[in-house]
N, CA and C of each residue as an Amber inpcrd file, in Angstrom:
protein
   246
 -28.3820000   0.6920000  -6.5960000 -27.2540000   1.4230000  -7.0850000
 -26.3080000   0.0680000  -7.6520000 -25.3070000   0.6620000  -8.6120000
 -24.3170000  -0.4390000  -9.1540000 -23.5120000  -0.7930000  -7.9530000
 -23.1390000   0.1480000  -7.0720000 -22.2330000  -0.1420000  -6.0830000
 -22.7450000  -1.2220000  -5.1180000 -24.1270000  -0.9790000  -4.8240000
 -24.8020000  -1.9210000  -4.0300000 -24.9370000  -3.2220000  -4.6230000
 -25.1740000  -3.2830000  -5.9010000 -25.1760000  -4.5190000  -6.5780000
 -23.9630000  -5.2640000  -6.4910000 -22.9080000  -4.5450000  -6.7760000
 -21.5960000  -5.1430000  -6.7820000 -21.2720000  -5.6230000  -5.4530000
 -21.4000000  -4.8540000  -4.1580000 -21.0490000  -5.1950000  -2.9470000
 -21.9240000  -6.3200000  -2.3070000 -22.9870000  -6.5600000  -2.9820000
 -23.9030000  -7.4350000  -2.6120000 -24.0460000  -8.7510000  -3.5650000
 -23.1640000  -8.6520000  -4.5710000 -23.1910000  -9.6070000  -5.6580000
 -22.6340000 -10.7510000  -5.3580000 -21.9220000 -11.5120000  -6.5040000
 -21.4640000 -12.9110000  -6.2170000 -20.0390000 -12.7210000  -5.8210000
 -19.5340000 -11.5670000  -5.4770000 -18.1010000 -11.5140000  -4.9010000
 -18.0150000 -11.9030000  -3.4940000 -19.2070000 -12.0410000  -2.8670000
 -19.1670000 -12.2490000  -1.4420000 -20.0390000 -13.5600000  -1.0910000
 -19.6350000 -14.4760000  -0.2720000 -20.6660000 -15.6660000   0.0220000
 -21.8070000 -15.1410000   0.6220000 -23.1020000 -15.5770000   0.2370000
 -24.4200000 -15.4220000   0.8630000 -24.1940000 -15.3870000   2.3780000
 -23.6000000 -16.1760000   3.0450000 -23.6600000 -16.4010000   4.5830000
 -22.2500000 -16.2030000   4.9200000 -21.9710000 -14.8640000   5.5530000
 -20.7500000 -14.7880000   6.1710000 -20.5470000 -15.4200000   7.3880000
 -19.4630000 -16.1670000   7.7410000 -19.1690000 -16.8350000   8.8690000
 -18.9830000 -15.8960000   9.9550000 -19.9180000 -15.1860000  10.4580000
 -19.6730000 -14.2270000  11.3800000 -19.6130000 -14.7310000  12.7300000
 -20.0860000 -16.0900000  12.9580000 -19.8800000 -16.7410000  14.3760000
 -18.3630000 -16.9760000  14.4800000 -17.7400000 -16.9510000  13.4880000
 -16.1550000 -17.1520000  13.7400000 -15.4160000 -15.8440000  14.3820000
 -16.1730000 -14.6920000  14.1720000 -15.4140000 -13.4880000  14.6770000
 -15.8230000 -13.2880000  16.2110000 -14.6680000 -12.6300000  16.7500000
 -14.7540000 -12.5230000  18.1970000 -15.6240000 -11.2110000  18.4750000
 -15.9740000 -10.8730000  19.5350000 -16.8890000  -9.8230000  19.9890000
 -16.1070000  -8.4920000  19.5350000 -14.8430000  -8.4490000  19.7740000
 -14.1460000  -7.3660000  19.3630000 -14.0820000  -7.1050000  17.7690000
 -13.7150000  -8.1360000  17.0830000 -13.9240000  -7.9940000  15.8290000
 -15.1820000  -7.7570000  15.1160000 -16.1700000  -8.0970000  15.6380000
 -17.5910000  -7.6410000  15.3460000 -17.7180000  -6.1590000  15.5090000
 -17.2480000  -5.7780000  16.7830000 -17.4070000  -4.3580000  16.8460000
 -16.5770000  -3.3520000  15.9610000 -15.5040000  -3.8690000  15.6420000
 -14.5950000  -3.2830000  14.7080000 -15.4140000  -3.2380000  13.2110000
 -15.9660000  -4.3130000  12.9200000 -16.6010000  -4.3650000  11.6890000
 -17.9560000  -3.5800000  11.4450000 -18.4810000  -3.5090000  12.6880000
 -19.5510000  -2.5070000  12.7660000 -19.3150000  -1.3150000  12.5200000
 -18.1510000  -0.7100000  13.0930000 -17.6770000   0.5860000  12.8820000
 -17.2030000   0.8150000  11.4940000 -16.6940000  -0.2000000  10.8800000
 -16.0670000  -0.0790000   9.4150000 -17.4720000   0.2000000   8.6210000
 -18.3020000  -0.6520000   8.7410000 -19.5750000  -0.5740000   8.1040000
 -20.2560000   0.8190000   8.2510000 -20.0950000   1.4000000   9.3750000
 -20.5980000   2.7430000   9.4880000 -19.7690000   3.9510000   8.5920000
 -18.6860000   3.3740000   8.1690000 -17.8360000   4.2000000   7.2400000
 -16.7200000   4.9120000   8.1080000 -16.4440000   4.4150000   9.2900000
 -15.3800000   5.0700000  10.2260000 -14.0460000   4.5250000   9.8560000
 -13.0610000   5.4460000   9.8070000 -11.6510000   5.1240000   9.4420000
 -11.0460000   4.3930000  10.7400000  -9.8470000   3.8880000  10.2110000
  -9.3090000   2.9490000  11.4580000  -8.7280000   3.7620000  12.4410000
  -8.4520000   5.1150000  12.3380000  -8.1460000   6.1530000  13.2310000
  -9.3400000   6.2920000  14.2200000 -10.4410000   6.6290000  13.3800000
 -11.7950000   6.8630000  14.3260000 -12.0410000   5.6590000  15.1170000
 -11.9700000   4.4250000  14.5580000 -12.2330000   3.2830000  15.2400000
 -11.3410000   3.0630000  16.5290000 -10.0560000   3.2940000  16.3490000
  -9.1460000   3.2410000  17.3820000  -9.5240000   4.2010000  18.6350000
  -9.9630000   5.3330000  18.2800000 -10.2490000   6.4080000  19.2480000
 -11.5850000   5.9550000  19.9510000 -12.6410000   5.3640000  19.0620000
 -13.8760000   5.1470000  19.7630000 -13.6500000   3.8900000  20.7640000
 -12.8580000   2.8450000  20.2910000 -12.7520000   1.7720000  21.2150000
 -11.6120000   1.7220000  21.9300000 -10.9140000   2.8710000  22.0680000
  -9.7910000   2.9490000  23.1100000  -8.8390000   2.1630000  22.8100000
  -8.1600000   1.9680000  21.3460000  -7.2360000   1.0220000  21.0520000
  -6.3390000   1.7200000  20.1640000  -5.1330000   1.1320000  19.9220000
  -4.2740000   1.6420000  18.8890000  -4.6280000   1.4660000  17.5440000
  -4.1830000   2.2820000  16.5640000  -4.4510000   2.0740000  15.1990000
  -3.9860000   0.6460000  14.7250000  -2.8300000   0.3000000  15.2390000
  -2.2830000  -1.1060000  14.9560000  -3.0940000  -2.0040000  15.2750000
  -3.8020000  -2.0940000  16.5030000  -4.4380000  -2.9660000  16.9840000
  -5.8320000  -3.2150000  16.1310000  -6.3760000  -2.0510000  15.8200000
  -7.5820000  -2.0710000  14.9180000  -7.2240000  -2.7590000  13.5280000
  -5.9270000  -2.4140000  12.9460000  -5.5620000  -3.0570000  11.7630000
  -5.4290000  -4.3930000  11.9010000  -4.9410000  -4.8880000  13.1180000
  -4.7150000  -6.4190000  13.3500000  -6.1390000  -7.0750000  13.4810000
  -7.0240000  -6.4570000  14.1640000  -8.3690000  -7.0610000  13.9620000
  -8.9610000  -7.1120000  12.6900000  -8.6050000  -6.1700000  11.9480000
  -9.3800000  -6.1400000  10.4860000  -8.6450000  -7.2550000   9.8340000
  -7.2670000  -7.2310000   9.9890000  -6.5430000  -8.3430000   9.1860000
  -7.2070000  -9.7900000   9.5930000  -7.4390000 -10.0720000  10.8090000
  -8.0050000 -11.3590000  11.2990000  -9.2230000 -11.5670000  10.6180000
 -10.0930000 -10.6490000  10.7160000 -11.6830000 -10.4680000  10.1260000
 -11.3070000 -10.9850000   8.7110000 -10.5990000 -10.4630000   7.8970000
 -10.3740000 -10.4640000   6.2700000  -9.9600000 -12.1040000   6.2700000
  -9.1860000 -12.5710000   7.0400000  -8.7580000 -14.0180000   6.9190000
  -9.9010000 -14.8470000   7.1730000 -10.7760000 -14.6700000   8.3000000
 -11.7070000 -15.3210000   8.6810000 -13.0420000 -15.4080000   7.7510000
 -13.0990000 -14.1140000   7.0480000 -14.2310000 -14.0820000   6.1300000
 -13.5300000 -14.4580000   4.8520000 -12.3600000 -14.7790000   4.6630000
 -11.7910000 -15.2370000   3.2340000 -12.1060000 -14.1660000   2.0430000
 -11.6520000 -12.8640000   2.4330000 -11.8480000 -11.7630000   1.4500000
 -10.2380000 -11.0770000   1.5820000 -10.1040000 -10.6750000   0.3080000
  -8.8520000  -9.8790000   0.0810000  -9.0510000  -8.9080000  -0.9070000
  -8.1540000  -7.6450000  -0.9020000  -8.4700000  -6.6700000  -1.8720000
  -9.5110000  -5.7330000  -1.1200000  -9.3950000  -4.3900000  -1.5940000
 -10.3080000  -3.2560000  -1.2840000 -11.7280000  -3.5050000  -1.4410000
 -11.9740000  -4.1110000  -2.9790000 -13.3540000  -4.1340000  -3.0670000
 -13.9630000  -5.2060000  -2.3900000 -13.4410000  -6.3270000  -2.0580000
 -13.9210000  -7.3930000  -1.3250000 -14.0280000  -7.0490000   0.2940000
 -13.0820000  -6.3380000   0.7050000 -13.1450000  -5.7100000   1.8830000
 -14.5950000  -4.8850000   2.2410000 -14.6110000  -3.8730000   1.1630000
 -15.8730000  -3.0810000   1.2490000 -17.0260000  -3.9240000   1.0840000
 -17.1170000  -4.8460000   0.2160000 -18.3100000  -5.8520000   0.2580000
 -18.5490000  -6.5760000   1.5650000 -17.4140000  -6.8790000   2.1270000
 -17.6800000  -7.5420000   3.4820000 -18.1990000  -6.6920000   4.5240000
 -17.7550000  -5.4290000   4.5960000 -18.3300000  -4.3750000   5.4470000
 -19.8340000  -4.0870000   4.9470000 -20.0740000  -4.0020000   3.7250000
 -21.5070000  -3.9500000   3.4150000 -22.5340000  -4.9520000   3.7310000
 -21.8010000  -6.2250000   3.5180000 -22.6220000  -7.3760000   3.9280000
 -22.9040000  -7.6470000   5.3320000 -21.7660000  -7.3020000   6.0570000
 -21.7940000  -7.3220000   7.5550000 -22.8220000  -6.3920000   8.0640000
 -22.8630000  -5.2200000   7.4460000 -23.7890000  -4.2760000   8.1580000
 -25.1080000  -4.5840000   7.9600000 -25.5250000  -5.7110000   7.0610000
 -26.8990000  -6.0380000   6.8310000 -27.1320000  -7.3250000   7.7040000
 -26.1950000  -8.1470000   8.2880000 -26.4700000  -9.2670000   8.7210000
 -26.0830000  -9.3590000  10.2930000 -25.3380000  -8.2040000  10.7340000
 -25.0750000  -8.0330000  12.1010000 -26.0400000  -7.3440000  12.9300000
């Protein structure tokens, strides 16, 4: 699909530096990749929504992505490599 091509296209580096992510950050990204909201992730991991948001902010800095489209692409790519 066009969305699939976009999220896996040149907007994201081929090799995400996943090794830079903490175990908790990886858990959060796995749940994001499954389409869960921050509220659902917080409930699943027994965290506050603010803590989930902080983990995601850290992830996006480490993966060097910004903006909603890039974040969606990161989640899509993460789901393939994690």
